N, C-alpha and C positions, 0 to 999 in steps of 0.2 A: 502492501499500499504506500502510494507516493513520500505523504508527509511523514513516515517513521522509518521509510529505509535508507541505507547508507549508501547506498549504491547510488550516482548522482543521474543517468541514465533514465531510472524507476520514479526520479523525480516529475512530479507535473512540469511542463514546460517552462509555464511562468514562475515559477519561485527557484528552479535552476541557480536563474544569476546569481535572486540573494546568497544562496544555500552557498554556492562557492565563495561569494564574496566572502559571508561570514566565517567560513571557517579554512579557506585557503589561503585570505588575505588579513583583514584585521583582525582574527583572534593568533593567526603565526607571528605578525608581531606583537603581540602580546606573550607570546612565550617565548621569540628571540631576545626580548627586552631582559626576560627572565634568568637566558640562556648567558648574554653579558654581564648582567650584573649578577652572578655566581663567579663567570670569568674574574671578572673584578677583583671577588674577595678571597678567591683561591689564588692570584697574584700576590695580593696584601699578604697575603696566609705564606706562602711558600717564602718570602723572603725575610719574616720573624718567625721561624714556628712553633719554637719553645714558648713566645712572648702570648699573649691574650690579644687577639684580635680589640683594635680601637674602636668603641661606639660604631664610628660611620662604619667601618668593615662587615661588624655584626648586620648593621642596617642593610647593609648591600647582600653581604649572604643570605639573610631573611627573606629579604623583598626579591629577590633575584629566586631563589625558590618560589616562595608564593606567588609570582607573574607565571614562571614556568608551571608547577603545577595545577595553579588557579585556569592559567590559558589551557592550557589541557583539557581540564573540566567542563570548562567551558564548551571547548571544541566538539566533546565528545556528548554533553548536552543538546547543541545545535544539531549536533549530528540525527539525532531523534532518537538517542539510547540515553536511558535512564543516568541521573545525577548522577557522578562516580561521586557519590558523601563522603566516600573512607576521604578522597583524598582535600573534604574542605574540614576534617579534622586531622589531618596531617598537618594542616594550615595555621589551624589553632593552634595546635601544640607548639609549632614553632615561634608562633607570637608570642605564646604564655611563655616559653622557656629561653627567648632570646636576652631578657636579661642573665639569664646565667650564662650564656655563651661568653660573654664579654671578660669572666673569669675563669674560661677555658683557654689552657695554650689553642694556638692558633689552628695546630693540628687535630685537637681534640676535638675543639669544636668543628671543622668542617666533618668529624669523621661522628659526630653524634646527629649532624644534617646528615647526612648522609643514610645513617644506617635508620633515621625517621622514612626517610624517602625511601629505601631498599625495603624496609619493611611493610610500604605502606603497597608498594607494587606487587612485594610477594601475596600479601592478605587478597587485592582483590586479580592478582592473578588466577589463585587455589581457587576463589569466590566465581569464577565469571572463566573455568577450564573450559575450553572444548575439545573434547576428543579428537583427537587424530585418527585419520581414516584406520588404523592400526587397529587402534582400542576401539572404533564403533562397530 
């Protein structure tokens, strides 16, 4: 059914343009901004790995991850798939714990953030696991 399909060609012609604009253009900018934010924070962390990230570095790291995770959640929701609420929980956890990251060594702060994102991805993957043709 047109509006719920993730297949662009299956959507009604009148809605394809808006869908493509949103998912493949506008929301991609949010995801890319997140990647850039994380890259900037990682660069700061690698220069002084044993020292805590400054508040601006933690802000950049958390904001970057929030943009990436939130942007991908918005893309999934816009594609007509159920909103991945677990990603929103991960964002809330990172926001709530951001002030704690300023007291950790930069590499530890990066590891904590990476663990939150990896755990989110793992749980989400297990929840929505699609069997391979071999298993089916």
